[in-house]
N, C-alpha and C positions, 0 to 999 in steps of 0.2 A: 289930311296929310298922310294918314296910313293907307288910304285908298290910292293916293298918288304913288307912294313908295311901292305898293304891291304891283301896280300897273307897270312901273319902271322895272321891277325885278322880273316880271313875266316877259317883258319885252326883251330884256337882256338874255333871259333863259332861251327864248325862242330863237334869237339871233345866234347864240352859241350852239344850239342843236342843229341849226341849218348849216353852220360852218363845219361842224364835226361830221355830220352825215355826208355832206358832199365830198369833203376832203378824204375821209376814210374810204368812201366808195371808189374814188378815183385811184387811190394807191393800193387797193386790195389786190387786184389781179396782177399788176406789174410786180408788186412786192412778193407775191406768192411764187409766180413763175421765176422771177429773178433769183430768189434765194434757194429754191429747190434745184434750179440749174447749177447754182454756185456750189451747193453741197455735193451734187452729182459729179461735177468737174473735179473738185478738190479731193473727193474720195477716190476717184479713178487715178489721180496723179499724185497721191500723197507720198508714194515711195520714191518718186523721181523729182519732186519739186523741192524748192528751198524750204527751210524750216519755218519761215515766216507764214507758210500756208496754215500752220496750226492755229495761229491767231485769227486768220481769215475764216477758218472753219467755225470757230467759236463766235466770231462776229456774225456770220450768216445764221448760226443757230439762234443768237439773240434776236436778230431781225425776224426770223421765222416765227418765234414765239409771239412776238407782237402781232404779226400778220394774222396768225391763227385766231387771235382774240378779236379781230376787227369785225367779223360778222355780227357778233353779239352786241358790240358797241353801235354798229350801224342800226340794228334793230331798235335799240333803246332810243337813239336820237331821232329816228323816224316816227316811232310810235309813242314816245314819252312814257314808256312803261317798261318795267323789268320783271318778267314773270319767272326768272330763272333762279331765284333765291339769293340770299345774302352772300353765301360762300362763293358762288360764281361771280357775283359783282365785285367782291373784294379781290378775288384772284385776277380778274381782268384788269382791275385798277392797279394791282401790284405789278403785273407783267409789263404794263406801260413804263413804269419807272425802272424796272429791272432792265428792260431793253435799252432805255436811254443811257443809264450809267454803265451797263455792260458794253455798249457800243463805244462810249467815251473811253473806257478802259482799254479796249482792244484796239481802237484807233491809235491811242497813245503807244501801245505795245508795238504795233506794226511800224509806226514812225520811228520809234527808238531802235527797233531791230534793223531796219533799213539804213538808218544813220550810222549805227555801229558797224554794219557790214562794209561801209565805205571808209569810215575813219579808222576802225580797228579790225581789219579783215581777218587777221590771224586769230585774235581772241574770239571774235564773233563766230568765225567759221568753225571753231572748235566747240562751240556751245552744244551740249547734248540735247536731243529732242525731249528727253525726260524732264530736263529743267524747264523747258518751255511749257510742257504739259503741267508741270507744277505751278508755274505762274498763272496758267489759265484756271486751274482749280482754286488757287488763292484769290484770284480776281472774282470768280463766281461767288465764292464764300463771302468776300467783303461786300460785294454789290448786293447780294441777296439779304445779308444781315443789315446792311445800311439802309435798304429800301423798306424794311419792315415798318418803320413809323408811318409811312404813307397809309397803308390799310388799317394798322392798329389804332391810329388816332381818329378813325371814323366810326360813328355810331351806326349800328344796323337799323333798318327800317322799323319804325314803331307804329306806323299808320296802318291800321287794320281795315280802314274803310275802302272797300273794293272799287268805289266810284272815283277814287283819287289815284293819279298815277304814282307808281312806286319809284322812289328816287334811287339813284345809283351814282357811282363814281364820285367826282368832286362835289356833287350836289348832296351827298350824305352829310349830315351835321357833324362837326368836329367835336372831339372831346375838349372841354375847356382847358387851356394851357396858361400858365403864367407868362408874362411878357419876357422874362428872362429865359425860360425854357424854350419858348417859341423862337426868339432871336438866336439862341444857341443852336437849335436844330437847323435853321435856315443858314446860318453862318457856316456850320459844318458841311452842309450839302454844297454850298457855293464854293467853299475853299477846297475841300478834298475831292468832291465829285466833279468840279468844273475848272477852277483856276489852276490847280496843280497839273491836271492833264493838258490844259491849254498852254501852259508854260513849256511843258515837254514837247508838244507838237510844234509850236512855233520855233523853239530852240533847235529841234531836229531839222526843220525846214531851212533855217538860217545856216546851220553847220553843213548840211548837205550841199546847199547852194554855194557856200564858201569853198568847199572842197573842189568844185569845178574850176575855180580860178587858179588852182595849183597846177603848175605845168607837169605834164606827164608824156612820156614818149610811147606809151602803150595805148593803142586805140581801144583795146578791150576794156581797159580801166575806165577810159572816158565814157564808153558806152554803158558800162555798169553804173557809173555815177549818174548819167542821164536817166537811166531807168529808175534808180533809187530816188532821184529828185522828183521824178514824175509821180511815184507812189507817195512820197512824203507830202508833196504839194496837194495831191488828191485828198489825202487824209485831212490836211489842214483846211482844204476847201469844204469838205463835208462838215467838218467840225464848226467852221465859221458860219455856214449857211444854216445848219440845223440846230446847233446847241447854244450858240452865243445869244441870239435873240431871246430864247426861252429863259436863260439864266439872268438876263437883264430885267425881264419882267417878273421873274419868280419872286424876288423879295418885295417888289411893288405890289404884286397880287396878294401876298401875305399881309402887307400893310393895309391894303384896301379892304380886306375881309376881317381884319382885327377890329378891336374896339377903340383904336386910336382915332383921334379927332382929325379926320381928313375931309377935304371939300367933296361935295357930291360930284363936281366936274372931274376931279382927279380919279375918284372911284369909278365913275362911268367910263372914263377913257381907258383905265387899266383893264376893266372887265370886258372891254371890246377888243383890246389889243392882245391880251394874254392868250385867248383861245387860238389866235392866228399863230403866235409863236409856239404854242403847244403842238399845232398841226405841223409846223416846220420841223419840230423835233421828231415827228413821226416819219418825215420824208426820207430820213436816212435809210430806211428799209428798202427804198427804191434806188437811192443814189449809190449805196454800197455795191450792188451788183454791177452797176455801170462803171464804177471805179475798178472792180476786178477785171472787167473786160478790156479797158483801155490801158491798164498798167501791168497786166500779167500775161506774158506770152502763152503760158499754158492754157489760160482761159480762151484766148483767141483760137489757138490751135485745136482745142477740144471741140469748140462750137463751129469750126470750119466744116464745109460740106463733106470732104473725104473722111475726116476723122469722125464726124458725126455718124455717117453711114456705116463705118467700120464698127462702131460701138453698138449698133443695133443687132438684134438677133438675126440669123441668116434668113428666115422666112420673111421677116418684116423688111430686111434690107433688099431682098429680091423684089418684093412688091413695090418698094419705093423706086428702085431702079427701072422696073418695067413701066411704071406710070410716067417716069421722066422721059423714057424712050418714046412712048406713045405721044406725049405732048410735043416732043421735038419733031416727030414725023408729021404731025398735023399742022405745024407752023409753016 
């Protein structure tokens, strides 16, 4: 029986490592390029864009933090070994959840900002940028503090046998918790970190869509409402695709890994589905830059060919133009 259980655990571990290695490799380059470009665009236009760009900058920073930790994750899942020490392991593990809940927070902020801009244009237009920076600092503080249990509840490696692979991330053993404390932590994460922002995003999408049904004789107002609705719906789409599946399986994963009496079929199904939803939660670092491009005029304009060439240094710009001329002459 013990040998059978051990073989099953090894099979699940191998399956999870393959899923993580392939998925993180696929999203690494697009996520890195997309978020670096996003920060470049928003930095260049921060003085002339709408105030909601502050939330987008922080969202791009959160995504970039996760992307920068992916190479170490890929190495671990490909080699089944972690030679970088416990501190780096726990930091990468921590950044994963900081990115997730920071992204959730800033998506909710962007949705709320755009919704208020349509429903209460005078009050929202008078909002000072300092207040939005304060909301970003508060959000980072709450998220960083709230995610501390994820690494703190993990025990560092105690295996000193060099012939055995060193464990990391979710495979580190957990500190024993009472059922009451465990259920309380999961309930807090689900309620504050997921359900409350979900209600905000869905409500903002509904209110923004409802505002379009109100008759207005000003075409500019209708255009602004359409742009706001596109942004809010994009936030809701990223939210539903990336974070809803994970938070459905999150309490089930906790139940499967606890000492509760659950069937082996249930445990096996959860341990196969949960890694897929965790990968979907990481997909937001690629979807967010796509959302910026299709919902933000400044992003499109900055990445258009004339604007892009003008932003380059003179020497580099001349080289690009010369190469383009040569190619045109040879065609």
